[in-house]
PDB file with one MODEL, atoms N, CA, C and O in Angstrom:
MODEL        1
ATOM      1  N   MET A   1      93.303 -65.736  14.866  1.00  0.00           N
ATOM      2  CA  MET A   1      94.128 -64.933  15.557  1.00  0.00           C
ATOM      3  C   MET A   1      94.244 -63.355  15.457  1.00  0.00           C
ATOM      4  O   MET A   1      94.398 -62.931  14.312  1.00  0.00           O
ATOM      5  N   ILE A   2      94.201 -62.527  16.362  1.00  0.00           N
ATOM      6  CA  ILE A   2      94.287 -61.109  16.165  1.00  0.00           C
ATOM      7  C   ILE A   2      95.475 -60.748  16.072  1.00  0.00           C
ATOM      8  O   ILE A   2      96.251 -61.056  16.976  1.00  0.00           O
ATOM      9  N   ASP A   3      95.925 -59.995  14.942  1.00  0.00           N
ATOM     10  CA  ASP A   3      97.224 -59.245  14.684  1.00  0.00           C
ATOM     11  C   ASP A   3      97.157 -58.076  15.705  1.00  0.00           C
ATOM     12  O   ASP A   3      96.206 -57.297  15.779  1.00  0.00           O
ATOM     13  N   VAL A   4      98.428 -58.032  16.598  1.00  0.00           N
ATOM     14  CA  VAL A   4      98.550 -57.039  17.552  1.00  0.00           C
ATOM     15  C   VAL A   4      98.948 -55.608  16.823  1.00  0.00           C
ATOM     16  O   VAL A   4      98.660 -54.551  17.384  1.00  0.00           O
ATOM     17  N   HIS A   5      99.557 -55.624  15.671  1.00  0.00           N
ATOM     18  CA  HIS A   5      99.685 -54.312  15.009  1.00  0.00           C
ATOM     19  C   HIS A   5      98.346 -53.748  14.375  1.00  0.00           C
ATOM     20  O   HIS A   5      98.121 -52.547  14.222  1.00  0.00           O
ATOM     21  N   THR A   6      97.555 -54.698  14.057  1.00  0.00           N
ATOM     22  CA  THR A   6      96.303 -54.258  13.294  1.00  0.00           C
ATOM     23  C   THR A   6      95.421 -53.840  14.447  1.00  0.00           C
ATOM     24  O   THR A   6      94.819 -52.777  14.299  1.00  0.00           O
ATOM     25  N   ALA A   7      95.268 -54.443  15.460  1.00  0.00           N
ATOM     26  CA  ALA A   7      94.455 -54.016  16.646  1.00  0.00           C
ATOM     27  C   ALA A   7      94.894 -52.631  17.054  1.00  0.00           C
ATOM     28  O   ALA A   7      94.085 -51.708  17.148  1.00  0.00           O
ATOM     29  N   HIS A   8      96.351 -52.478  17.328  1.00  0.00           N
ATOM     30  CA  HIS A   8      96.890 -51.181  17.591  1.00  0.00           C
ATOM     31  C   HIS A   8      96.427 -50.004  16.736  1.00  0.00           C
ATOM     32  O   HIS A   8      95.986 -48.930  17.143  1.00  0.00           O
ATOM     33  N   ALA A   9      96.618 -50.424  15.421  1.00  0.00           N
ATOM     34  CA  ALA A   9      96.354 -49.463  14.539  1.00  0.00           C
ATOM     35  C   ALA A   9      94.947 -49.003  14.539  1.00  0.00           C
ATOM     36  O   ALA A   9      94.710 -47.799  14.443  1.00  0.00           O
ATOM     37  N   ALA A  10      93.923 -49.943  14.646  1.00  0.00           N
ATOM     38  CA  ALA A  10      92.629 -49.726  14.792  1.00  0.00           C
ATOM     39  C   ALA A  10      92.227 -48.920  16.074  1.00  0.00           C
ATOM     40  O   ALA A  10      91.269 -48.149  16.016  1.00  0.00           O
ATOM     41  N   LEU A  11      92.842 -49.060  17.068  1.00  0.00           N
ATOM     42  CA  LEU A  11      92.520 -48.189  18.330  1.00  0.00           C
ATOM     43  C   LEU A  11      93.091 -46.901  18.139  1.00  0.00           C
ATOM     44  O   LEU A  11      92.554 -45.891  18.595  1.00  0.00           O
ATOM     45  N   ASP A  12      94.182 -46.879  17.471  1.00  0.00           N
ATOM     46  CA  ASP A  12      94.751 -45.463  17.175  1.00  0.00           C
ATOM     47  C   ASP A  12      93.821 -44.577  16.410  1.00  0.00           C
ATOM     48  O   ASP A  12      93.569 -43.395  16.643  1.00  0.00           O
ATOM     49  N   GLU A  13      93.346 -45.352  15.443  1.00  0.00           N
ATOM     50  CA  GLU A  13      92.360 -44.680  14.522  1.00  0.00           C
ATOM     51  C   GLU A  13      90.947 -44.259  15.077  1.00  0.00           C
ATOM     52  O   GLU A  13      90.368 -43.219  14.762  1.00  0.00           O
ATOM     53  N   GLN A  14      90.489 -45.186  15.923  1.00  0.00           N
ATOM     54  CA  GLN A  14      89.199 -44.940  16.764  1.00  0.00           C
ATOM     55  C   GLN A  14      89.438 -43.646  17.551  1.00  0.00           C
ATOM     56  O   GLN A  14      88.600 -42.745  17.525  1.00  0.00           O
ATOM     57  N   VAL A  15      90.652 -43.541  18.297  1.00  0.00           N
ATOM     58  CA  VAL A  15      90.857 -42.544  19.362  1.00  0.00           C
ATOM     59  C   VAL A  15      91.062 -41.122  18.421  1.00  0.00           C
ATOM     60  O   VAL A  15      90.528 -40.106  18.867  1.00  0.00           O
ATOM     61  N   SER A  16      91.659 -41.045  17.406  1.00  0.00           N
ATOM     62  CA  SER A  16      92.040 -40.117  16.558  1.00  0.00           C
ATOM     63  C   SER A  16      90.574 -39.544  15.994  1.00  0.00           C
ATOM     64  O   SER A  16      90.306 -38.343  16.000  1.00  0.00           O
ATOM     65  N   GLN A  17      89.702 -40.536  15.526  1.00  0.00           N
ATOM     66  CA  GLN A  17      88.269 -39.933  15.025  1.00  0.00           C
ATOM     67  C   GLN A  17      87.501 -39.515  16.168  1.00  0.00           C
ATOM     68  O   GLN A  17      86.693 -38.606  15.976  1.00  0.00           O
ATOM     69  N   ALA A  18      87.612 -40.068  17.466  1.00  0.00           N
ATOM     70  CA  ALA A  18      86.814 -39.517  18.448  1.00  0.00           C
ATOM     71  C   ALA A  18      87.253 -38.269  18.890  1.00  0.00           C
ATOM     72  O   ALA A  18      86.430 -37.402  19.184  1.00  0.00           O
ATOM     73  N   LEU A  19      88.632 -38.050  18.985  1.00  0.00           N
ATOM     74  CA  LEU A  19      89.031 -36.689  19.246  1.00  0.00           C
ATOM     75  C   LEU A  19      88.738 -35.616  18.202  1.00  0.00           C
ATOM     76  O   LEU A  19      88.276 -34.514  18.498  1.00  0.00           O
ATOM     77  N   ASP A  20      89.016 -35.980  17.044  1.00  0.00           N
ATOM     78  CA  ASP A  20      88.570 -34.871  15.937  1.00  0.00           C
ATOM     79  C   ASP A  20      87.092 -34.655  15.563  1.00  0.00           C
ATOM     80  O   ASP A  20      86.743 -33.726  14.836  1.00  0.00           O
ATOM     81  N   SER A  21      86.271 -35.519  16.072  1.00  0.00           N
ATOM     82  CA  SER A  21      84.695 -35.380  15.931  1.00  0.00           C
ATOM     83  C   SER A  21      84.210 -34.549  17.152  1.00  0.00           C
ATOM     84  O   SER A  21      83.117 -33.989  17.076  1.00  0.00           O
ATOM     85  N   SER A  22      84.904 -34.450  18.183  1.00  0.00           N
ATOM     86  CA  SER A  22      84.352 -33.879  19.542  1.00  0.00           C
ATOM     87  C   SER A  22      84.195 -32.465  19.198  1.00  0.00           C
ATOM     88  O   SER A  22      85.199 -31.907  18.756  1.00  0.00           O
ATOM     89  N   PRO A  23      83.166 -31.812  19.315  1.00  0.00           N
ATOM     90  CA  PRO A  23      83.136 -30.306  19.222  1.00  0.00           C
ATOM     91  C   PRO A  23      83.872 -29.591  20.092  1.00  0.00           C
ATOM     92  O   PRO A  23      84.183 -28.444  19.770  1.00  0.00           O
ATOM     93  N   TYR A  24      84.267 -30.099  21.290  1.00  0.00           N
ATOM     94  CA  TYR A  24      85.088 -29.438  22.360  1.00  0.00           C
ATOM     95  C   TYR A  24      86.544 -29.372  22.306  1.00  0.00           C
ATOM     96  O   TYR A  24      87.277 -28.552  22.856  1.00  0.00           O
ATOM     97  N   VAL A  25      86.887 -30.471  21.476  1.00  0.00           N
ATOM     98  CA  VAL A  25      88.471 -30.590  21.412  1.00  0.00           C
ATOM     99  C   VAL A  25      89.029 -30.779  20.096  1.00  0.00           C
ATOM    100  O   VAL A  25      90.221 -31.029  19.915  1.00  0.00           O
ATOM    101  N   ALA A  26      88.058 -30.646  19.050  1.00  0.00           N
ATOM    102  CA  ALA A  26      88.544 -31.001  17.727  1.00  0.00           C
ATOM    103  C   ALA A  26      89.634 -30.261  17.135  1.00  0.00           C
ATOM    104  O   ALA A  26      90.485 -30.842  16.462  1.00  0.00           O
ATOM    105  N   ARG A  27      89.670 -28.821  17.374  1.00  0.00           N
ATOM    106  CA  ARG A  27      90.772 -27.960  17.045  1.00  0.00           C
ATOM    107  C   ARG A  27      91.755 -27.810  18.023  1.00  0.00           C
ATOM    108  O   ARG A  27      92.679 -27.011  17.865  1.00  0.00           O
ATOM    109  N   CYS A  28      91.650 -28.455  18.951  1.00  0.00           N
ATOM    110  CA  CYS A  28      92.872 -28.439  19.977  1.00  0.00           C
ATOM    111  C   CYS A  28      93.954 -29.244  19.634  1.00  0.00           C
ATOM    112  O   CYS A  28      93.818 -30.290  19.000  1.00  0.00           O
ATOM    113  N   ASN A  29      95.128 -28.765  20.062  1.00  0.00           N
ATOM    114  CA  ASN A  29      96.633 -29.436  19.570  1.00  0.00           C
ATOM    115  C   ASN A  29      96.619 -30.713  20.676  1.00  0.00           C
ATOM    116  O   ASN A  29      97.233 -30.535  21.727  1.00  0.00           O
ATOM    117  N   LEU A  30      96.094 -31.687  20.509  1.00  0.00           N
ATOM    118  CA  LEU A  30      96.331 -32.822  21.405  1.00  0.00           C
ATOM    119  C   LEU A  30      97.005 -34.021  20.801  1.00  0.00           C
ATOM    120  O   LEU A  30      96.859 -34.283  19.607  1.00  0.00           O
ATOM    121  N   ARG A  31      97.680 -34.693  21.539  1.00  0.00           N
ATOM    122  CA  ARG A  31      98.427 -35.770  21.261  1.00  0.00           C
ATOM    123  C   ARG A  31      97.997 -37.086  22.026  1.00  0.00           C
ATOM    124  O   ARG A  31      97.317 -36.965  23.045  1.00  0.00           O
ATOM    125  N   PHE A  32      98.293 -38.081  21.666  1.00  0.00           N
ATOM    126  CA  PHE A  32      97.818 -39.272  22.409  1.00  0.00           C
ATOM    127  C   PHE A  32      98.809 -40.522  22.070  1.00  0.00           C
ATOM    128  O   PHE A  32      99.293 -40.636  20.944  1.00  0.00           O
ATOM    129  N   GLU A  33      99.060 -41.379  23.032  1.00  0.00           N
ATOM    130  CA  GLU A  33      99.629 -42.681  22.742  1.00  0.00           C
ATOM    131  C   GLU A  33      98.713 -43.718  23.392  1.00  0.00           C
ATOM    132  O   GLU A  33      98.052 -43.566  24.419  1.00  0.00           O
ATOM    133  N   THR A  34      98.793 -44.796  22.612  1.00  0.00           N
ATOM    134  CA  THR A  34      97.968 -46.185  23.038  1.00  0.00           C
ATOM    135  C   THR A  34      98.882 -47.209  23.172  1.00  0.00           C
ATOM    136  O   THR A  34      99.801 -47.432  22.384  1.00  0.00           O
ATOM    137  N   HIS A  35      98.614 -47.863  24.225  1.00  0.00           N
ATOM    138  CA  HIS A  35      99.384 -49.299  24.578  1.00  0.00           C
ATOM    139  C   HIS A  35      98.413 -50.128  25.247  1.00  0.00           C
ATOM    140  O   HIS A  35      97.840 -49.767  26.275  1.00  0.00           O
ATOM    141  N   GLU A  36      98.237 -51.149  24.722  1.00  0.00           N
ATOM    142  CA  GLU A  36      97.561 -52.382  25.185  1.00  0.00           C
ATOM    143  C   GLU A  36      96.106 -51.985  25.826  1.00  0.00           C
ATOM    144  O   GLU A  36      95.652 -52.597  26.793  1.00  0.00           O
ATOM    145  N   GLY A  37      95.472 -50.983  25.240  1.00  0.00           N
ATOM    146  CA  GLY A  37      94.184 -50.686  25.787  1.00  0.00           C
ATOM    147  C   GLY A  37      94.222 -49.460  26.628  1.00  0.00           C
ATOM    148  O   GLY A  37      93.219 -48.963  27.141  1.00  0.00           O
ATOM    149  N   ARG A  38      95.365 -49.024  26.737  1.00  0.00           N
ATOM    150  CA  ARG A  38      95.657 -47.666  27.545  1.00  0.00           C
ATOM    151  C   ARG A  38      95.828 -46.569  26.782  1.00  0.00           C
ATOM    152  O   ARG A  38      96.804 -46.555  26.032  1.00  0.00           O
ATOM    153  N   VAL A  39      94.993 -45.518  26.810  1.00  0.00           N
ATOM    154  CA  VAL A  39      95.248 -44.167  26.028  1.00  0.00           C
ATOM    155  C   VAL A  39      95.842 -43.111  27.018  1.00  0.00           C
ATOM    156  O   VAL A  39      95.305 -42.996  28.119  1.00  0.00           O
ATOM    157  N   THR A  40      96.866 -42.372  26.706  1.00  0.00           N
ATOM    158  CA  THR A  40      97.406 -41.437  27.478  1.00  0.00           C
ATOM    159  C   THR A  40      97.221 -40.164  26.602  1.00  0.00           C
ATOM    160  O   THR A  40      97.635 -40.213  25.443  1.00  0.00           O
ATOM    161  N   LEU A  41      96.633 -39.030  27.065  1.00  0.00           N
ATOM    162  CA  LEU A  41      96.348 -37.985  26.341  1.00  0.00           C
ATOM    163  C   LEU A  41      97.438 -36.838  26.836  1.00  0.00           C
ATOM    164  O   LEU A  41      97.738 -36.694  28.022  1.00  0.00           O
ATOM    165  N   HIS A  42      97.942 -36.107  25.844  1.00  0.00           N
ATOM    166  CA  HIS A  42      98.951 -35.080  26.049  1.00  0.00           C
ATOM    167  C   HIS A  42      98.409 -33.923  25.459  1.00  0.00           C
ATOM    168  O   HIS A  42      97.541 -33.981  24.588  1.00  0.00           O
ATOM    169  N   GLY A  43      98.947 -32.731  25.954  1.00  0.00           N
ATOM    170  CA  GLY A  43      98.800 -31.438  25.310  1.00  0.00           C
ATOM    171  C   GLY A  43      98.143 -30.459  26.253  1.00  0.00           C
ATOM    172  O   GLY A  43      98.104 -30.610  27.474  1.00  0.00           O
ATOM    173  N   ALA A  44      97.562 -29.309  25.496  1.00  0.00           N
ATOM    174  CA  ALA A  44      96.938 -28.384  26.408  1.00  0.00           C
ATOM    175  C   ALA A  44      95.660 -27.980  25.787  1.00  0.00           C
ATOM    176  O   ALA A  44      95.436 -27.873  24.581  1.00  0.00           O
ATOM    177  N   VAL A  45      94.759 -27.745  26.888  1.00  0.00           N
ATOM    178  CA  VAL A  45      93.463 -27.003  26.537  1.00  0.00           C
ATOM    179  C   VAL A  45      93.274 -25.964  27.321  1.00  0.00           C
ATOM    180  O   VAL A  45      93.932 -25.857  28.357  1.00  0.00           O
ATOM    181  N   ASP A  46      92.308 -24.993  26.939  1.00  0.00           N
ATOM    182  CA  ASP A  46      91.824 -23.821  27.687  1.00  0.00           C
ATOM    183  C   ASP A  46      91.022 -23.846  28.849  1.00  0.00           C
ATOM    184  O   ASP A  46      90.793 -22.807  29.469  1.00  0.00           O
ATOM    185  N   SER A  47      90.498 -25.136  29.258  1.00  0.00           N
ATOM    186  CA  SER A  47      89.535 -25.165  30.275  1.00  0.00           C
ATOM    187  C   SER A  47      89.496 -26.623  30.814  1.00  0.00           C
ATOM    188  O   SER A  47      89.847 -27.563  30.100  1.00  0.00           O
ATOM    189  N   PHE A  48      89.067 -26.788  32.073  1.00  0.00           N
ATOM    190  CA  PHE A  48      88.905 -28.124  32.798  1.00  0.00           C
ATOM    191  C   PHE A  48      87.771 -28.671  31.915  1.00  0.00           C
ATOM    192  O   PHE A  48      87.944 -29.790  31.432  1.00  0.00           O
ATOM    193  N   PHE A  49      86.754 -28.084  31.677  1.00  0.00           N
ATOM    194  CA  PHE A  49      85.772 -28.595  30.769  1.00  0.00           C
ATOM    195  C   PHE A  49      86.262 -29.413  29.574  1.00  0.00           C
ATOM    196  O   PHE A  49      85.802 -30.528  29.329  1.00  0.00           O
ATOM    197  N   LYS A  50      87.272 -28.788  28.790  1.00  0.00           N
ATOM    198  CA  LYS A  50      87.533 -29.374  27.546  1.00  0.00           C
ATOM    199  C   LYS A  50      88.552 -30.430  28.002  1.00  0.00           C
ATOM    200  O   LYS A  50      88.690 -31.316  27.159  1.00  0.00           O
ATOM    201  N   LYS A  51      89.221 -30.563  28.983  1.00  0.00           N
ATOM    202  CA  LYS A  51      89.888 -31.552  29.414  1.00  0.00           C
ATOM    203  C   LYS A  51      89.144 -32.788  29.950  1.00  0.00           C
ATOM    204  O   LYS A  51      89.739 -33.865  29.923  1.00  0.00           O
ATOM    205  N   GLN A  52      87.995 -32.727  30.394  1.00  0.00           N
ATOM    206  CA  GLN A  52      87.019 -33.658  30.757  1.00  0.00           C
ATOM    207  C   GLN A  52      86.458 -34.077  29.413  1.00  0.00           C
ATOM    208  O   GLN A  52      86.500 -35.289  29.205  1.00  0.00           O
ATOM    209  N   MET A  53      86.000 -33.401  28.566  1.00  0.00           N
ATOM    210  CA  MET A  53      85.447 -33.625  27.150  1.00  0.00           C
ATOM    211  C   MET A  53      86.260 -34.555  26.451  1.00  0.00           C
ATOM    212  O   MET A  53      85.742 -35.586  26.022  1.00  0.00           O
ATOM    213  N   ALA A  54      87.468 -34.323  26.281  1.00  0.00           N
ATOM    214  CA  ALA A  54      88.574 -35.089  25.777  1.00  0.00           C
ATOM    215  C   ALA A  54      88.373 -36.544  26.181  1.00  0.00           C
ATOM    216  O   ALA A  54      88.205 -37.500  25.424  1.00  0.00           O
ATOM    217  N   GLN A  55      88.419 -36.540  27.474  1.00  0.00           N
ATOM    218  CA  GLN A  55      88.310 -37.909  28.024  1.00  0.00           C
ATOM    219  C   GLN A  55      87.114 -38.677  27.804  1.00  0.00           C
ATOM    220  O   GLN A  55      87.105 -39.869  27.496  1.00  0.00           O
ATOM    221  N   GLU A  56      86.174 -37.997  27.963  1.00  0.00           N
ATOM    222  CA  GLU A  56      84.765 -38.444  27.677  1.00  0.00           C
ATOM    223  C   GLU A  56      84.408 -39.153  26.382  1.00  0.00           C
ATOM    224  O   GLU A  56      83.729 -40.173  26.261  1.00  0.00           O
ATOM    225  N   SER A  57      85.028 -38.375  25.375  1.00  0.00           N
ATOM    226  CA  SER A  57      85.031 -38.657  23.968  1.00  0.00           C
ATOM    227  C   SER A  57      85.447 -40.161  23.733  1.00  0.00           C
ATOM    228  O   SER A  57      84.909 -40.843  22.860  1.00  0.00           O
ATOM    229  N   LEU A  58      86.492 -40.660  24.611  1.00  0.00           N
ATOM    230  CA  LEU A  58      87.092 -41.893  24.284  1.00  0.00           C
ATOM    231  C   LEU A  58      86.403 -42.899  25.123  1.00  0.00           C
ATOM    232  O   LEU A  58      86.632 -44.084  24.885  1.00  0.00           O
ATOM    233  N   ARG A  59      85.631 -42.594  26.025  1.00  0.00           N
ATOM    234  CA  ARG A  59      84.862 -43.567  27.108  1.00  0.00           C
ATOM    235  C   ARG A  59      83.899 -44.416  26.076  1.00  0.00           C
ATOM    236  O   ARG A  59      83.278 -43.845  25.180  1.00  0.00           O
ATOM    237  N   GLY A  60      83.844 -45.710  26.274  1.00  0.00           N
ATOM    238  CA  GLY A  60      82.955 -46.604  25.530  1.00  0.00           C
ATOM    239  C   GLY A  60      83.493 -46.972  24.211  1.00  0.00           C
ATOM    240  O   GLY A  60      82.754 -47.654  23.501  1.00  0.00           O
ATOM    241  N   LEU A  61      84.810 -46.593  23.697  1.00  0.00           N
ATOM    242  CA  LEU A  61      85.316 -46.976  22.464  1.00  0.00           C
ATOM    243  C   LEU A  61      85.873 -48.446  22.773  1.00  0.00           C
ATOM    244  O   LEU A  61      86.544 -48.799  23.742  1.00  0.00           O
ATOM    245  N   ALA A  62      85.411 -49.218  21.680  1.00  0.00           N
ATOM    246  CA  ALA A  62      86.053 -50.670  21.877  1.00  0.00           C
ATOM    247  C   ALA A  62      87.676 -50.859  22.110  1.00  0.00           C
ATOM    248  O   ALA A  62      88.440 -50.279  21.338  1.00  0.00           O
ATOM    249  N   GLY A  63      88.049 -51.442  22.873  1.00  0.00           N
ATOM    250  CA  GLY A  63      89.482 -51.608  23.133  1.00  0.00           C
ATOM    251  C   GLY A  63      90.140 -50.488  24.203  1.00  0.00           C
ATOM    252  O   GLY A  63      91.266 -50.656  24.671  1.00  0.00           O
ATOM    253  N   VAL A  64      89.451 -49.529  24.476  1.00  0.00           N
ATOM    254  CA  VAL A  64      90.005 -48.670  25.555  1.00  0.00           C
ATOM    255  C   VAL A  64      89.535 -49.288  26.926  1.00  0.00           C
ATOM    256  O   VAL A  64      88.362 -49.511  27.227  1.00  0.00           O
ATOM    257  N   ARG A  65      90.541 -49.504  27.635  1.00  0.00           N
ATOM    258  CA  ARG A  65      90.437 -50.119  29.114  1.00  0.00           C
ATOM    259  C   ARG A  65      90.935 -48.923  30.133  1.00  0.00           C
ATOM    260  O   ARG A  65      90.606 -49.021  31.315  1.00  0.00           O
ATOM    261  N   GLN A  66      91.574 -48.007  29.781  1.00  0.00           N
ATOM    262  CA  GLN A  66      91.859 -47.000  30.769  1.00  0.00           C
ATOM    263  C   GLN A  66      92.442 -45.769  29.933  1.00  0.00           C
ATOM    264  O   GLN A  66      93.180 -45.874  28.953  1.00  0.00           O
ATOM    265  N   ILE A  67      91.950 -44.520  30.533  1.00  0.00           N
ATOM    266  CA  ILE A  67      92.381 -43.403  30.029  1.00  0.00           C
ATOM    267  C   ILE A  67      93.207 -42.527  31.057  1.00  0.00           C
ATOM    268  O   ILE A  67      92.726 -42.146  32.124  1.00  0.00           O
ATOM    269  N   ASP A  68      94.411 -42.262  30.664  1.00  0.00           N
ATOM    270  CA  ASP A  68      95.322 -41.521  31.500  1.00  0.00           C
ATOM    271  C   ASP A  68      95.186 -40.005  30.932  1.00  0.00           C
ATOM    272  O   ASP A  68      95.678 -39.736  29.836  1.00  0.00           O
ATOM    273  N   ASN A  69      94.524 -39.041  31.683  1.00  0.00           N
ATOM    274  CA  ASN A  69      94.252 -37.724  31.067  1.00  0.00           C
ATOM    275  C   ASN A  69      95.355 -36.782  31.685  1.00  0.00           C
ATOM    276  O   ASN A  69      95.166 -36.214  32.761  1.00  0.00           O
ATOM    277  N   LEU A  70      96.580 -36.636  30.914  1.00  0.00           N
ATOM    278  CA  LEU A  70      97.750 -35.700  31.255  1.00  0.00           C
ATOM    279  C   LEU A  70      97.604 -34.412  30.584  1.00  0.00           C
ATOM    280  O   LEU A  70      98.646 -33.766  30.472  1.00  0.00           O
ATOM    281  N   LEU A  71      96.406 -33.839  30.058  1.00  0.00           N
ATOM    282  CA  LEU A  71      96.151 -32.724  29.596  1.00  0.00           C
ATOM    283  C   LEU A  71      96.416 -31.540  30.571  1.00  0.00           C
ATOM    284  O   LEU A  71      96.083 -31.564  31.755  1.00  0.00           O
ATOM    285  N   GLU A  72      97.055 -30.490  29.953  1.00  0.00           N
ATOM    286  CA  GLU A  72      97.184 -29.423  30.848  1.00  0.00           C
ATOM    287  C   GLU A  72      96.101 -28.301  30.479  1.00  0.00           C
ATOM    288  O   GLU A  72      95.753 -28.020  29.332  1.00  0.00           O
ATOM    289  N   VAL A  73      95.627 -27.706  31.668  1.00  0.00           N
ATOM    290  CA  VAL A  73      94.662 -26.430  31.508  1.00  0.00           C
ATOM    291  C   VAL A  73      95.509 -25.230  31.558  1.00  0.00           C
ATOM    292  O   VAL A  73      96.220 -24.944  32.521  1.00  0.00           O
ATOM    293  N   ARG A  74      95.405 -24.545  30.487  1.00  0.00           N
ATOM    294  CA  ARG A  74      96.141 -23.174  30.251  1.00  0.00           C
ATOM    295  C   ARG A  74      94.995 -22.369  29.827  1.00  0.00           C
ATOM    296  O   ARG A  74      94.221 -22.728  28.939  1.00  0.00           O
ATOM    297  N   GLY A  75      94.885 -21.069  30.601  1.00  0.00           N
ATOM    298  CA  GLY A  75      93.903 -20.181  30.254  1.00  0.00           C
ATOM    299  C   GLY A  75      93.260 -19.552  31.219  1.00  0.00           C
ATOM    300  O   GLY A  75      92.370 -18.747  30.944  1.00  0.00           O
TER     301      GLY A  75
ENDMDL
END
């Protein structure tokens, strides 16, 4: 049986690592929430390209079923 809290923590860690390792958004002030495979991105970036790259860095991660990109483009 899979522990829900362990799975949630693992997904949080994967998302955090993916965003931190992306050369496009690593130094941006982004926040995220995860819930049952849904990842919601919050914060601001300075271009639409970076907004898309934040989302793309999460595609293909195990456990991610949906990405809600609520990042604001400022700049």
